[in-house]
Phi, psi and omega in degrees: 000134179286162178293155186301142177283127186254016185298307182299317177299321177297320178295318181293321182288329180298328180261010184247129174260340179229131180231137176237131174258127179254134175251155177279178175294141179047064187291149174292153180302319184298320182292317175301316179298313179295318180296316179294325180289321178293324175296315178300329180276333180277328179305315181299347183274355181094000183275136177281116185236134178229159176236130176237143179219133181301330182253145177289156180289138178255179184296339181303326185265007186296341185279349183277136184288127177086013183295333181289351177274352180281126186257144177253003178259118180283142180096149180273134174245016186277146173247125182261129176251116179270149180226060190297143175075359182229008182302322183290345180269349183279129177267310177203162180235128180223184177212155174233150170251109184245102181053047176082359179263129177276126183236120174273133181244113179256112185257124179278164176292156186300323185265003182267155179289169179297144177281141183262109181294339182290349183263001179294139178237132175253116186231131175285125182299143178285143177273355183252114182282165175287335181215138174237129176252123180261104189268118180069025182248116182272332174214150185301337179294342177295343177281001177053230186293339176301315181285320183300323184263335185231042183302323179298333179296320184280340175276345188245353180260147177291122183247145174233119176271137186233100181221175177279306179264165176298133180304143180293335180242132181272069184272359178201144177283349184260103188230132179242109180206159182207097180295346179272353180282146180280343187194164171294325180298321180296316177293320180303321177300313179301316175302312180300314178294315183289335177268007178053043173271160180282129177254105181280174179296318178297321178294317179297318177299317178299311182297319175299319180297316178292325177292320179292322182289317184287337183257006184055054178057044172073018178262355186289145174298344183274358180289135179230181176300328178290334176294310181293332173292322178296313181299319178296316177303313183296319179292326175292337176275003175097014181297139181261131175276141179284152180303136175282134179295124177222134180304330182289344180277351180278152177302156181298140179088358180280334180256121181301144178242148179288139182300143180292135180251140178288128183295151178289151182297150179281123179306142179295336177294334177279350177268357173095013181204159172067195179237169185296329186280340179266088183277330179221155182219150179283159178295146181298144181276127181279129177287158178293161183296327180288352179293333180277348187277156176298147185249129173252117180262146178222150183193185178297141180286139178280143178294000000 
């Protein structure tokens, strides 16, 4: 089977300035790795990209780059400050906290004119993206409370399903899937390449980690030559493998040790003297000097 056709996805992305990737409840490690890599590859194109998941991320995913950017709160709470007509004059933007008051500091370039504060625009960011990509979601119920509380959002937003097998529920006509792939990370690399997106070192590292996890370090029966081809491409792009766990790599004292046991005493018979029961002996008793002299016995005369 050929790799998925990305023509429709490219058309949808061309008209999208904001993209949200959705993960299911209790997502698989591979799905989180694939979504983070897509986010890292979409952001350099100027698209505002976010990832939402009904469940908060746990320590299991901490090895993935950018995992702290995944939000479990649906809807945008951001305030966008626009500066039309003066962007080219801005050198940097920073902030201060003065007695609990947040102060945004906009510094102009040295050769630029003073900034006109009257042109500032305050806009509440829209919570509805131009495109939503549902990663590893076979039916909308997989979104848990997201779908229960915001069902209208998913019925009125352009959705793209991104799965390995054909989704169980036909909730969108835009479907990206490949049942011959070993993982979502494997398909994600195909999407990034076919859409001519930038694959950073961090994105490649995430995909390689997802590939290893999904295939049980390439021992899965679903591994094919395309899987190894994907791994080779990612390593050529600089993907870093996570350290393999070894007890000797842990700090001293981290691994419990069995208590030291006193070795049993060596039998005296093995030492060439005595018996096994005589482990120790007192020094020999020295006889008195007269013991060595001749003895004369006397007694009653026999008849």
